[in-house]
C-alpha positions as a LaTeX table, in Angstrom:
\begin{tabular}{lrrr}
\hline
Residue & $x$ (\AA) & $y$ (\AA) & $z$ (\AA) \\
\hline
Met1 & 13.10 & $-121.86$ & $-9.46$ \\
Lys2 & 12.00 & $-119.33$ & $-6.85$ \\
Asn3 & 15.08 & $-118.37$ & $-4.67$ \\
Tyr4 & 13.47 & $-115.46$ & $-2.88$ \\
Thr5 & 10.92 & $-115.12$ & $-0.05$ \\
Ser6 & 9.53 & $-111.61$ & $-0.73$ \\
Met7 & 8.89 & $-109.42$ & $-3.76$ \\
Asp8 & 9.01 & $-106.31$ & $-1.65$ \\
His9 & 12.61 & $-105.43$ & $-2.26$ \\
Phe10 & 12.26 & $-104.92$ & $-6.16$ \\
Trp11 & 10.73 & $-101.57$ & $-6.99$ \\
Met12 & 9.65 & $-102.43$ & $-10.51$ \\
Pro13 & 9.74 & $-99.77$ & $-13.28$ \\
Phe14 & 6.62 & $-98.61$ & $-15.15$ \\
Thr15 & 4.69 & $-101.28$ & $-13.28$ \\
Ala16 & 1.51 & $-101.07$ & $-10.95$ \\
Asn17 & 3.54 & $-102.69$ & $-8.30$ \\
Arg18 & 0.85 & $-103.50$ & $-5.80$ \\
Ala19 & $-1.36$ & $-105.10$ & $-8.48$ \\
Phe20 & 1.57 & $-107.09$ & $-10.04$ \\
Lys21 & 2.67 & $-108.52$ & $-6.76$ \\
Ala22 & $-0.87$ & $-109.61$ & $-5.92$ \\
Ala23 & $-1.03$ & $-111.47$ & $-9.13$ \\
Pro24 & 2.57 & $-111.81$ & $-10.40$ \\
Arg25 & 3.46 & $-112.90$ & $-13.99$ \\
Ile26 & 6.99 & $-114.57$ & $-13.72$ \\
Ile27 & 8.95 & $-115.53$ & $-16.82$ \\
Glu28 & 11.42 & $-118.25$ & $-16.22$ \\
Arg29 & 13.00 & $-118.72$ & $-19.67$ \\
Ala30 & 12.57 & $-117.77$ & $-23.32$ \\
Glu31 & 13.42 & $-119.30$ & $-26.80$ \\
Gly32 & 12.68 & $-118.10$ & $-30.17$ \\
Val33 & 9.26 & $-116.22$ & $-30.00$ \\
Trp34 & 8.24 & $-117.86$ & $-26.90$ \\
Leu35 & 8.35 & $-117.02$ & $-23.27$ \\
His36 & 7.83 & $-119.79$ & $-20.53$ \\
Asn37 & 6.41 & $-118.86$ & $-17.20$ \\
Asp38 & 6.61 & $-120.37$ & $-13.78$ \\
Gln39 & 3.34 & $-122.05$ & $-14.11$ \\
Gly40 & 4.49 & $-124.12$ & $-17.15$ \\
Gly41 & 2.65 & $-121.95$ & $-19.66$ \\
Arg42 & 4.06 & $-120.95$ & $-23.06$ \\
Ile43 & 3.51 & $-117.25$ & $-23.92$ \\
Leu44 & 3.91 & $-115.76$ & $-27.41$ \\
Asp45 & 6.07 & $-112.70$ & $-27.17$ \\
Ala46 & 4.17 & $-110.37$ & $-29.44$ \\
Thr47 & 6.36 & $-107.36$ & $-28.40$ \\
Ala48 & 9.95 & $-108.86$ & $-28.83$ \\
Gly49 & 10.49 & $-108.22$ & $-25.11$ \\
Leu50 & 10.14 & $-104.39$ & $-25.28$ \\
Trp51 & 10.71 & $-103.66$ & $-28.93$ \\
Cys52 & 14.17 & $-105.17$ & $-28.67$ \\
Val53 & 14.48 & $-108.99$ & $-29.20$ \\
Asn54 & 14.41 & $-108.70$ & $-32.97$ \\
Ala55 & 16.18 & $-111.91$ & $-33.75$ \\
Gly56 & 14.27 & $-113.87$ & $-31.13$ \\
His57 & 15.22 & $-115.17$ & $-27.62$ \\
Gly58 & 18.09 & $-117.44$ & $-26.64$ \\
Arg59 & 20.47 & $-116.95$ & $-29.57$ \\
Arg60 & 23.35 & $-119.29$ & $-28.92$ \\
Glu61 & 25.56 & $-117.15$ & $-31.23$ \\
Ile62 & 25.14 & $-114.18$ & $-29.00$ \\
Ala63 & 25.66 & $-116.08$ & $-25.73$ \\
Asp64 & 28.90 & $-117.73$ & $-27.08$ \\
Ala65 & 30.28 & $-114.27$ & $-28.11$ \\
Ile66 & 29.49 & $-112.79$ & $-24.75$ \\
Ala67 & 31.26 & $-115.70$ & $-23.00$ \\
Ala68 & 34.42 & $-115.48$ & $-25.20$ \\
Gln69 & 34.66 & $-111.69$ & $-24.74$ \\
Ala70 & 34.24 & $-111.95$ & $-20.97$ \\
Val71 & 37.33 & $-114.26$ & $-20.84$ \\
Lys72 & 39.34 & $-112.09$ & $-23.26$ \\
Leu73 & 38.62 & $-108.52$ & $-21.99$ \\
Asp74 & 35.70 & $-108.15$ & $-19.70$ \\
Tyr75 & 36.14 & $-104.38$ & $-19.05$ \\
Ser76 & 38.34 & $-101.52$ & $-19.83$ \\
Ser77 & 37.82 & $-97.76$ & $-19.24$ \\
Pro78 & 36.54 & $-95.89$ & $-22.33$ \\
Phe79 & 38.17 & $-92.70$ & $-21.10$ \\
Asn80 & 41.56 & $-92.21$ & $-22.64$ \\
Leu81 & 41.88 & $-96.01$ & $-23.48$ \\
Gly82 & 40.48 & $-97.98$ & $-26.23$ \\
His83 & 39.85 & $-101.55$ & $-27.34$ \\
Asp84 & 39.66 & $-103.07$ & $-30.75$ \\
Ile85 & 36.19 & $-104.40$ & $-30.49$ \\
Gly86 & 34.71 & $-100.86$ & $-29.89$ \\
Phe87 & 36.33 & $-99.53$ & $-33.01$ \\
Glu88 & 35.19 & $-102.72$ & $-34.93$ \\
Phe89 & 31.67 & $-102.44$ & $-33.76$ \\
Ala90 & 31.46 & $-98.72$ & $-34.69$ \\
Glu91 & 32.81 & $-99.38$ & $-38.09$ \\
Arg92 & 30.25 & $-102.15$ & $-38.63$ \\
Leu93 & 27.40 & $-100.10$ & $-37.39$ \\
Val94 & 27.81 & $-97.11$ & $-39.85$ \\
Lys95 & 27.51 & $-99.52$ & $-42.78$ \\
Tyr96 & 23.71 & $-99.38$ & $-41.98$ \\
Thr97 & 23.33 & $-95.64$ & $-41.46$ \\
Pro98 & 22.55 & $-92.89$ & $-44.04$ \\
Asp99 & 25.63 & $-91.89$ & $-45.99$ \\
Asn100 & 26.68 & $-88.77$ & $-43.94$ \\
Leu101 & 26.14 & $-90.38$ & $-40.36$ \\
Asn102 & 29.56 & $-92.00$ & $-39.83$ \\
Arg103 & 30.28 & $-91.11$ & $-36.30$ \\
Val104 & 29.10 & $-93.25$ & $-33.17$ \\
Phe105 & 28.91 & $-92.10$ & $-29.72$ \\
Phe106 & 28.08 & $-95.08$ & $-27.46$ \\
Thr107 & 25.73 & $-95.08$ & $-24.46$ \\
Asn108 & 24.00 & $-97.80$ & $-22.36$ \\
Ser109 & 20.38 & $-97.12$ & $-23.35$ \\
Gly110 & 17.89 & $-95.25$ & $-25.51$ \\
Ser111 & 17.39 & $-92.80$ & $-22.68$ \\
Glu112 & 21.16 & $-92.19$ & $-22.57$ \\
Ala113 & 21.30 & $-91.91$ & $-26.37$ \\
Val114 & 18.67 & $-89.15$ & $-26.31$ \\
Glu115 & 20.41 & $-87.34$ & $-23.55$ \\
Ser116 & 23.67 & $-87.57$ & $-25.39$ \\
Ala117 & 22.17 & $-86.39$ & $-28.73$ \\
Leu118 & 20.66 & $-83.27$ & $-27.12$ \\
Lys119 & 24.06 & $-82.39$ & $-25.59$ \\
Ile120 & 25.81 & $-82.99$ & $-28.85$ \\
Ala121 & 23.33 & $-80.62$ & $-30.44$ \\
Leu122 & 24.18 & $-77.87$ & $-27.90$ \\
Ala123 & 27.85 & $-78.64$ & $-28.23$ \\
Tyr124 & 27.72 & $-78.26$ & $-31.94$ \\
Gln125 & 25.80 & $-75.08$ & $-31.90$ \\
Asn126 & 28.31 & $-73.54$ & $-29.30$ \\
Ala127 & 31.33 & $-74.85$ & $-31.28$ \\
Arg128 & 30.16 & $-72.95$ & $-34.44$ \\
Gly129 & 29.40 & $-69.78$ & $-32.46$ \\
Lys130 & 25.64 & $-70.25$ & $-32.13$ \\
Lys131 & 25.35 & $-70.16$ & $-28.33$ \\
Gly132 & 21.86 & $-68.59$ & $-28.72$ \\
Lys133 & 20.56 & $-71.95$ & $-30.05$ \\
Tyr134 & 19.62 & $-73.56$ & $-26.81$ \\
Arg135 & 15.93 & $-74.54$ & $-27.18$ \\
Phe136 & 14.55 & $-77.88$ & $-28.34$ \\
Ile137 & 11.38 & $-78.88$ & $-30.15$ \\
Gly138 & 9.69 & $-82.28$ & $-29.47$ \\
Arg139 & 6.30 & $-83.61$ & $-30.21$ \\
Glu140 & 3.11 & $-84.57$ & $-28.33$ \\
Lys141 & 2.79 & $-88.22$ & $-27.37$ \\
Ala142 & 6.54 & $-88.77$ & $-27.93$ \\
Tyr143 & 8.55 & $-91.00$ & $-25.81$ \\
His144 & 12.32 & $-90.16$ & $-25.63$ \\
Gly145 & 13.41 & $-92.09$ & $-22.59$ \\
Val146 & 13.23 & $-91.05$ & $-18.95$ \\
Asn147 & 16.21 & $-88.82$ & $-18.18$ \\
Phe148 & 15.60 & $-85.15$ & $-17.75$ \\
Gly149 & 16.31 & $-84.28$ & $-21.44$ \\
Gly150 & 14.22 & $-87.13$ & $-22.62$ \\
Ile151 & 11.20 & $-86.28$ & $-20.65$ \\
Ser152 & 11.63 & $-82.56$ & $-21.56$ \\
Val153 & 11.32 & $-83.27$ & $-25.28$ \\
Gly154 & 8.90 & $-86.07$ & $-24.71$ \\
Gly155 & 5.35 & $-85.58$ & $-24.96$ \\
Leu156 & 3.81 & $-88.04$ & $-22.50$ \\
Thr157 & 2.21 & $-86.14$ & $-19.54$ \\
Pro158 & 2.66 & $-88.93$ & $-16.92$ \\
Asn159 & 6.33 & $-89.13$ & $-17.66$ \\
Arg160 & 6.73 & $-85.29$ & $-17.24$ \\
Lys161 & 4.29 & $-84.55$ & $-14.44$ \\
Gly162 & 5.95 & $-83.88$ & $-11.18$ \\
Phe163 & 9.52 & $-83.60$ & $-12.42$ \\
Gly164 & 9.80 & $-79.98$ & $-13.37$ \\
Pro165 & 11.23 & $-77.51$ & $-14.19$ \\
Leu166 & 12.62 & $-79.11$ & $-17.31$ \\
Leu167 & 14.58 & $-77.95$ & $-20.33$ \\
Pro168 & 13.38 & $-75.12$ & $-22.56$ \\
Val169 & 11.14 & $-76.98$ & $-25.02$ \\
Asp170 & 8.05 & $-76.64$ & $-27.18$ \\
His171 & 6.10 & $-79.40$ & $-28.87$ \\
Leu172 & 4.73 & $-80.25$ & $-32.32$ \\
Pro173 & 1.24 & $-81.62$ & $-32.38$ \\
His174 & 1.07 & $-85.47$ & $-32.73$ \\
Thr175 & 0.02 & $-86.96$ & $-36.04$ \\
Leu176 & $-2.75$ & $-89.40$ & $-34.80$ \\
Asp177 & $-5.95$ & $-88.59$ & $-36.75$ \\
Leu178 & $-8.55$ & $-91.25$ & $-36.33$ \\
Glu179 & $-11.19$ & $-89.19$ & $-38.09$ \\
Arg180 & $-9.32$ & $-89.22$ & $-41.35$ \\
Asn181 & $-6.79$ & $-92.05$ & $-41.11$ \\
Ala182 & $-8.50$ & $-94.86$ & $-39.12$ \\
Phe183 & $-7.60$ & $-98.31$ & $-40.52$ \\
Ser184 & $-4.87$ & $-96.99$ & $-42.77$ \\
Arg185 & $-2.48$ & $-99.79$ & $-44.21$ \\
Gly186 & 1.01 & $-98.45$ & $-43.82$ \\
Leu187 & 1.48 & $-94.70$ & $-43.81$ \\
Pro188 & $-1.75$ & $-92.68$ & $-43.73$ \\
Glu189 & $-2.47$ & $-90.34$ & $-46.52$ \\
His190 & $-3.72$ & $-87.38$ & $-44.47$ \\
Gly191 & $-1.73$ & $-85.09$ & $-42.17$ \\
Ile192 & 1.33 & $-83.76$ & $-43.95$ \\
Glu193 & 0.01 & $-80.17$ & $-43.08$ \\
Lys194 & 0.84 & $-81.02$ & $-39.43$ \\
Ala195 & 4.50 & $-80.61$ & $-40.29$ \\
Glu196 & 3.78 & $-76.89$ & $-40.93$ \\
Ala197 & 3.36 & $-76.48$ & $-37.31$ \\
Leu198 & 7.03 & $-76.55$ & $-37.11$ \\
Glu199 & 7.35 & $-73.46$ & $-39.13$ \\
Gly200 & 4.95 & $-71.78$ & $-36.78$ \\
Leu201 & 6.96 & $-72.84$ & $-33.63$ \\
Leu202 & 10.21 & $-71.66$ & $-35.13$ \\
Gln203 & 8.87 & $-68.29$ & $-36.00$ \\
Phe204 & 7.30 & $-68.03$ & $-32.46$ \\
His205 & 10.54 & $-68.74$ & $-30.67$ \\
Asp206 & 12.88 & $-67.45$ & $-33.45$ \\
Pro207 & 14.86 & $-70.07$ & $-35.39$ \\
Asp208 & 18.06 & $-68.59$ & $-33.99$ \\
Ser209 & 17.03 & $-69.87$ & $-30.64$ \\
Ile210 & 16.34 & $-73.54$ & $-31.67$ \\
Ala211 & 19.11 & $-76.03$ & $-31.42$ \\
Ala212 & 17.34 & $-79.21$ & $-32.57$ \\
Val213 & 14.03 & $-80.80$ & $-33.35$ \\
Ile214 & 13.63 & $-84.50$ & $-32.27$ \\
Val215 & 10.95 & $-86.99$ & $-33.29$ \\
Glu216 & 10.35 & $-90.65$ & $-33.46$ \\
Pro217 & 9.64 & $-91.53$ & $-37.04$ \\
Val218 & 6.96 & $-93.87$ & $-35.72$ \\
Ser219 & 5.97 & $-93.09$ & $-32.18$ \\
Gly220 & 5.89 & $-96.17$ & $-29.98$ \\
Ala221 & 4.94 & $-95.64$ & $-26.29$ \\
Gly222 & 2.61 & $-92.92$ & $-27.38$ \\
Gly223 & 0.35 & $-95.40$ & $-29.13$ \\
Val224 & 2.23 & $-96.68$ & $-32.34$ \\
Ile225 & 1.49 & $-93.48$ & $-34.24$ \\
Met226 & 2.64 & $-93.32$ & $-37.96$ \\
Pro227 & 3.65 & $-90.22$ & $-39.76$ \\
Ser228 & 1.59 & $-89.37$ & $-42.81$ \\
Val229 & 3.02 & $-89.63$ & $-46.27$ \\
Gly230 & 5.61 & $-86.81$ & $-46.75$ \\
Tyr231 & 5.47 & $-85.62$ & $-43.22$ \\
Leu232 & 9.02 & $-86.50$ & $-42.33$ \\
Lys233 & 10.47 & $-85.12$ & $-45.47$ \\
Arg234 & 8.75 & $-81.87$ & $-44.78$ \\
Leu235 & 10.16 & $-81.54$ & $-41.32$ \\
Arg236 & 13.67 & $-82.14$ & $-42.93$ \\
Glu237 & 13.00 & $-79.33$ & $-45.42$ \\
Ile238 & 11.88 & $-77.00$ & $-42.58$ \\
Cys239 & 14.78 & $-77.78$ & $-40.37$ \\
Thr240 & 17.30 & $-77.34$ & $-43.29$ \\
Lys241 & 15.74 & $-74.02$ & $-44.29$ \\
His242 & 16.16 & $-72.56$ & $-40.69$ \\
Asp243 & 19.54 & $-74.16$ & $-39.82$ \\
Val244 & 18.00 & $-76.38$ & $-37.17$ \\
Leu245 & 19.21 & $-79.94$ & $-36.50$ \\
Leu246 & 16.90 & $-82.76$ & $-36.93$ \\
Ile247 & 17.24 & $-85.82$ & $-34.66$ \\
Phe248 & 15.39 & $-89.17$ & $-35.36$ \\
Asp249 & 14.79 & $-91.23$ & $-32.22$ \\
Glu250 & 15.07 & $-94.68$ & $-33.81$ \\
Val251 & 15.41 & $-96.68$ & $-30.61$ \\
Ile252 & 12.34 & $-98.76$ & $-31.66$ \\
Thr253 & 12.25 & $-98.28$ & $-35.41$ \\
Gly254 & 15.90 & $-99.17$ & $-36.01$ \\
Trp255 & 17.27 & $-102.60$ & $-36.80$ \\
Gly256 & 14.64 & $-104.01$ & $-39.28$ \\
Arg257 & 11.50 & $-103.12$ & $-37.57$ \\
Leu258 & 10.09 & $-101.30$ & $-40.67$ \\
Gly259 & 11.80 & $-103.37$ & $-43.28$ \\
Ser260 & 15.01 & $-101.42$ & $-43.56$ \\
Pro261 & 17.96 & $-100.91$ & $-41.12$ \\
Phe262 & 16.52 & $-97.54$ & $-40.12$ \\
Ala263 & 13.42 & $-95.51$ & $-40.75$ \\
Ala264 & 15.55 & $-92.81$ & $-42.13$ \\
Lys265 & 16.48 & $-95.26$ & $-44.96$ \\
Glu266 & 13.00 & $-96.60$ & $-45.25$ \\
Phe267 & 11.47 & $-93.14$ & $-45.72$ \\
Asp268 & 14.40 & $-91.66$ & $-47.55$ \\
Val269 & 14.89 & $-88.78$ & $-45.02$ \\
Glu270 & 18.43 & $-88.08$ & $-43.71$ \\
Pro271 & 18.41 & $-86.59$ & $-40.12$ \\
Asp272 & 21.41 & $-85.10$ & $-38.45$ \\
Met273 & 21.51 & $-87.64$ & $-35.78$ \\
Ile274 & 19.91 & $-90.95$ & $-35.05$ \\
Thr275 & 19.55 & $-92.44$ & $-31.59$ \\
Ser276 & 19.60 & $-96.28$ & $-31.33$ \\
Ala277 & 19.54 & $-98.99$ & $-28.71$ \\
Lys278 & 17.27 & $-102.22$ & $-28.01$ \\
Gly279 & 17.64 & $-104.16$ & $-31.25$ \\
Ile280 & 21.31 & $-103.08$ & $-31.57$ \\
Thr281 & 22.21 & $-106.05$ & $-29.38$ \\
Asn282 & 18.96 & $-107.96$ & $-29.69$ \\
Gly283 & 18.12 & $-106.68$ & $-26.23$ \\
Val284 & 20.59 & $-109.12$ & $-24.64$ \\
Leu285 & 22.91 & $-106.58$ & $-23.03$ \\
Pro286 & 22.37 & $-102.79$ & $-22.42$ \\
Leu287 & 23.85 & $-100.70$ & $-25.21$ \\
Gly288 & 22.85 & $-97.48$ & $-27.08$ \\
Ala289 & 24.32 & $-95.32$ & $-29.69$ \\
Val290 & 24.01 & $-91.94$ & $-31.32$ \\
Phe291 & 24.88 & $-91.83$ & $-35.05$ \\
Val292 & 26.10 & $-88.41$ & $-35.82$ \\
Arg293 & 26.58 & $-86.54$ & $-39.08$ \\
Asp294 & 30.35 & $-86.24$ & $-39.86$ \\
Glu295 & 30.33 & $-82.40$ & $-39.92$ \\
Ile296 & 28.80 & $-82.19$ & $-36.41$ \\
Cys297 & 31.50 & $-84.34$ & $-34.87$ \\
Asp298 & 34.26 & $-82.63$ & $-36.77$ \\
Thr299 & 33.11 & $-79.27$ & $-35.71$ \\
Val300 & 33.04 & $-80.09$ & $-32.04$ \\
Ile301 & 36.37 & $-81.81$ & $-32.07$ \\
Asp302 & 38.13 & $-79.18$ & $-34.18$ \\
Ser303 & 36.90 & $-76.24$ & $-32.02$ \\
Ala304 & 38.81 & $-77.39$ & $-28.89$ \\
Pro305 & 42.49 & $-76.80$ & $-28.49$ \\
Gln306 & 44.84 & $-79.66$ & $-29.46$ \\
Gly307 & 45.17 & $-82.15$ & $-26.64$ \\
Ser308 & 42.14 & $-81.15$ & $-24.63$ \\
Ile309 & 38.83 & $-83.00$ & $-24.18$ \\
Glu310 & 36.44 & $-81.71$ & $-26.86$ \\
Phe311 & 33.20 & $-83.18$ & $-25.38$ \\
Phe312 & 32.70 & $-83.43$ & $-21.59$ \\
His313 & 30.26 & $-86.27$ & $-21.61$ \\
Gly314 & 30.35 & $-89.98$ & $-21.55$ \\
Tyr315 & 29.56 & $-93.12$ & $-19.42$ \\
Thr316 & 31.49 & $-95.59$ & $-17.51$ \\
Tyr317 & 30.23 & $-98.37$ & $-19.72$ \\
Ser318 & 30.28 & $-96.62$ & $-23.17$ \\
Ala319 & 31.33 & $-99.23$ & $-25.70$ \\
His320 & 31.49 & $-101.89$ & $-23.04$ \\
Pro321 & 33.52 & $-104.74$ & $-24.55$ \\
Ile322 & 31.08 & $-107.54$ & $-23.79$ \\
Ala323 & 28.08 & $-105.43$ & $-24.96$ \\
Cys324 & 29.98 & $-104.66$ & $-28.24$ \\
Ala325 & 30.52 & $-108.50$ & $-28.72$ \\
Ala326 & 26.87 & $-109.18$ & $-28.35$ \\
Gly327 & 26.15 & $-106.34$ & $-30.87$ \\
Leu328 & 28.67 & $-107.80$ & $-33.46$ \\
Ala329 & 27.08 & $-111.32$ & $-33.10$ \\
Thr330 & 23.65 & $-109.66$ & $-33.40$ \\
Leu331 & 24.62 & $-107.92$ & $-36.74$ \\
Asp332 & 26.01 & $-111.30$ & $-38.02$ \\
Ile333 & 22.50 & $-112.85$ & $-37.34$ \\
Tyr334 & 20.69 & $-109.99$ & $-39.00$ \\
Glu335 & 22.85 & $-110.19$ & $-42.15$ \\
Glu336 & 22.91 & $-114.06$ & $-42.40$ \\
Glu337 & 19.18 & $-114.39$ & $-41.83$ \\
Gly338 & 18.10 & $-111.27$ & $-43.86$ \\
Leu339 & 16.20 & $-109.95$ & $-40.79$ \\
Leu340 & 16.74 & $-106.28$ & $-41.56$ \\
Glu341 & 14.62 & $-106.52$ & $-44.67$ \\
Arg342 & 12.23 & $-109.20$ & $-43.64$ \\
Ala343 & 9.51 & $-106.90$ & $-42.26$ \\
Gly344 & 9.40 & $-105.26$ & $-45.73$ \\
Gly345 & 8.70 & $-108.59$ & $-47.59$ \\
Glu346 & 6.05 & $-111.30$ & $-47.49$ \\
Ile347 & 5.80 & $-111.64$ & $-43.76$ \\
Gly348 & 5.21 & $-107.87$ & $-43.43$ \\
Asp349 & 2.31 & $-108.08$ & $-46.07$ \\
Tyr350 & 0.81 & $-111.07$ & $-44.15$ \\
Trp351 & 1.05 & $-109.10$ & $-40.94$ \\
Gln352 & $-0.78$ & $-106.26$ & $-42.41$ \\
Ser353 & $-3.64$ & $-108.25$ & $-43.89$ \\
Ala354 & $-4.00$ & $-110.27$ & $-40.78$ \\
Leu355 & $-4.13$ & $-107.24$ & $-38.42$ \\
His356 & $-6.58$ & $-105.50$ & $-40.71$ \\
Ser357 & $-8.88$ & $-108.48$ & $-40.68$ \\
Leu358 & $-9.92$ & $-107.29$ & $-37.18$ \\
Lys359 & $-11.78$ & $-104.37$ & $-38.70$ \\
Gly360 & $-15.34$ & $-104.75$ & $-37.70$ \\
Glu361 & $-14.74$ & $-106.63$ & $-34.55$ \\
Pro362 & $-16.69$ & $-105.11$ & $-31.64$ \\
Gly363 & $-14.78$ & $-102.43$ & $-29.65$ \\
Ile364 & $-12.09$ & $-101.89$ & $-32.23$ \\
Val365 & $-11.93$ & $-98.36$ & $-33.63$ \\
Asp366 & $-8.62$ & $-98.43$ & $-35.47$ \\
Val367 & $-5.96$ & $-100.74$ & $-36.76$ \\
Arg368 & $-2.61$ & $-99.28$ & $-37.97$ \\
Asn369 & 0.63 & $-100.93$ & $-39.06$ \\
Tyr370 & 3.91 & $-100.59$ & $-40.89$ \\
Gly371 & 6.57 & $-103.33$ & $-41.35$ \\
Leu372 & 6.45 & $-105.52$ & $-38.27$ \\
Ile373 & 4.79 & $-102.85$ & $-35.97$ \\
Gly374 & 1.08 & $-102.62$ & $-35.29$ \\
Ala375 & $-1.56$ & $-101.39$ & $-33.07$ \\
Val376 & $-5.16$ & $-102.10$ & $-32.25$ \\
Gln377 & $-7.14$ & $-99.34$ & $-30.70$ \\
Tyr378 & $-10.30$ & $-99.81$ & $-28.60$ \\
Ala379 & $-13.18$ & $-97.67$ & $-27.49$ \\
Ala380 & $-14.77$ & $-98.90$ & $-24.21$ \\
Pro381 & $-18.63$ & $-98.36$ & $-24.17$ \\
Asp382 & $-18.61$ & $-96.94$ & $-20.68$ \\
Gly383 & $-15.36$ & $-94.80$ & $-21.33$ \\
Ser384 & $-13.31$ & $-96.80$ & $-18.93$ \\
Leu385 & $-9.62$ & $-97.61$ & $-19.64$ \\
Val386 & $-9.66$ & $-101.20$ & $-21.23$ \\
Gly387 & $-6.02$ & $-101.60$ & $-22.44$ \\
Pro388 & $-4.72$ & $-103.17$ & $-19.05$ \\
Lys389 & $-7.65$ & $-105.43$ & $-19.06$ \\
Ile390 & $-7.10$ & $-106.62$ & $-22.50$ \\
Met391 & $-3.38$ & $-107.07$ & $-21.87$ \\
Gln392 & $-4.25$ & $-109.30$ & $-18.94$ \\
Arg393 & $-6.66$ & $-111.43$ & $-20.96$ \\
Cys394 & $-4.01$ & $-111.75$ & $-23.64$ \\
Tyr395 & $-1.58$ & $-113.17$ & $-21.11$ \\
Glu396 & $-4.14$ & $-115.56$ & $-19.73$ \\
Lys397 & $-4.67$ & $-116.86$ & $-23.35$ \\
Gly398 & $-0.93$ & $-117.36$ & $-23.98$ \\
Met399 & 0.17 & $-113.97$ & $-25.41$ \\
Ser400 & 2.29 & $-111.06$ & $-24.11$ \\
Val401 & 1.34 & $-107.64$ & $-25.48$ \\
Arg402 & 1.79 & $-103.98$ & $-24.42$ \\
Ala403 & $-1.08$ & $-101.76$ & $-23.29$ \\
Val404 & $-0.81$ & $-98.09$ & $-24.05$ \\
Gly405 & $-3.98$ & $-96.57$ & $-22.72$ \\
Asp406 & $-6.76$ & $-98.12$ & $-24.86$ \\
Ile407 & $-4.14$ & $-99.31$ & $-27.45$ \\
Ile408 & $-2.64$ & $-102.61$ & $-27.70$ \\
Ala409 & 0.86 & $-102.45$ & $-29.30$ \\
Phe410 & 2.74 & $-105.06$ & $-31.17$ \\
Ser411 & 6.28 & $-105.38$ & $-32.24$ \\
Pro412 & 6.91 & $-109.20$ & $-32.71$ \\
Pro413 & 10.31 & $-110.66$ & $-33.27$ \\
Leu414 & 11.37 & $-110.28$ & $-36.87$ \\
Ile415 & 11.61 & $-114.22$ & $-37.01$ \\
Ile416 & 7.80 & $-114.48$ & $-36.49$ \\
Glu417 & 5.97 & $-116.85$ & $-38.74$ \\
Lys418 & 2.48 & $-116.90$ & $-40.31$ \\
Glu419 & 0.89 & $-119.28$ & $-37.77$ \\
Gln420 & 2.07 & $-117.06$ & $-34.88$ \\
Ile421 & 0.62 & $-114.05$ & $-36.51$ \\
Asp422 & $-2.70$ & $-116.08$ & $-36.86$ \\
Gln423 & $-2.59$ & $-116.64$ & $-33.11$ \\
Ile424 & $-2.21$ & $-113.16$ & $-32.40$ \\
Val425 & $-5.08$ & $-112.11$ & $-34.48$ \\
Glu426 & $-7.38$ & $-114.88$ & $-33.30$ \\
Thr427 & $-6.52$ & $-114.06$ & $-29.65$ \\
Leu428 & $-7.57$ & $-110.39$ & $-30.21$ \\
Gly429 & $-10.68$ & $-111.23$ & $-32.05$ \\
Ser430 & $-11.82$ & $-113.57$ & $-29.34$ \\
Ile431 & $-11.15$ & $-111.06$ & $-26.59$ \\
Ala432 & $-12.97$ & $-108.28$ & $-28.53$ \\
Arg433 & $-16.09$ & $-110.51$ & $-28.82$ \\
Glu434 & $-15.82$ & $-111.44$ & $-25.18$ \\
Met435 & $-15.51$ & $-107.90$ & $-23.81$ \\
Phe436 & $-17.54$ & $-105.85$ & $-26.29$ \\
Gly437 & $-19.82$ & $-108.30$ & $-28.20$ \\
\hline
\end{tabular}
């Protein structure tokens, strides 16, 4: 029900505000894989909200846990006070992380998780007497949130433009290679040599000046870009060789998106830190986390005098009790329904085959996928940007997708079924024939 008279007061994020408010798309409620708009329409949520509603919308278990916690303990300062649910949640979370990442620093979002991971990297280097290690290396087309550290290591020009000067950072080349890898199923075969660019950047800047390298195992906002076979392992080898930390930004790849709890486990590569958010609470409440290698945390803590604060960083809402309750209920659902592995099974195979059936449709120049992530890339005949137009047509046909330039990105809820995958593919095929046929 509309309880406002004007849309002018809400400055919407990452939105063409004038265009949206001229033709708004208002969602009133959601359930399972479906959104319901104010026009009575049912919209298939093909992006799980924003890469986050992995267990589907409207989960009563999470709502009940939130309500119970709000009555018991709604808030307590995380500075010099603790609460049981925060310690319980941290202990549950690290059961899913690589073996040596057993420390959790809580934040409120993926952006804050990245900011925290960068500061942890600097604190660690300082604590072990390596104050000259102050520089970071990110990657082109990367998205690491919108705080100043995140846009510094990020590689999306619109997010960086106009906000400088930024942190001292250099960038690896991205791994998208349509000429050799178009229509790859799963990880592309070609491109491991792009990891060698890290060796060159380290030599150019001097490894003793580099604190950490940060990459998304699969780039999301940059266009759903997969790493080639062996690429991430090679980054790990180079970082280890030169005593440089490796951070995986798993805000989108974490919590079952690829068929394992984390990409680090799926690809058998252990970074020094993992950033997480979104699916950690099924997107129901804001919460993020940095999973930290034990030795990093111990070094920072042990370097400070007894009784003093070891790390001058944190947030008012770190480990918020109600967000932790939502997270614990989310983990219960993931475990009981086997959702963290589902994308690596039959439904993931069906998703791959269905998406790749679009090969040959007019205007489509690439399809790429892994687990329950996917992207369809278009080439407009006149060179104009077509992604936003396709996104609008999808909505009109009952489907919510994400446009990234000329790429349509998908990250459906992990509870998606075959008939809904069929709807996604049929909708895309019909729009391709309408627009490019």
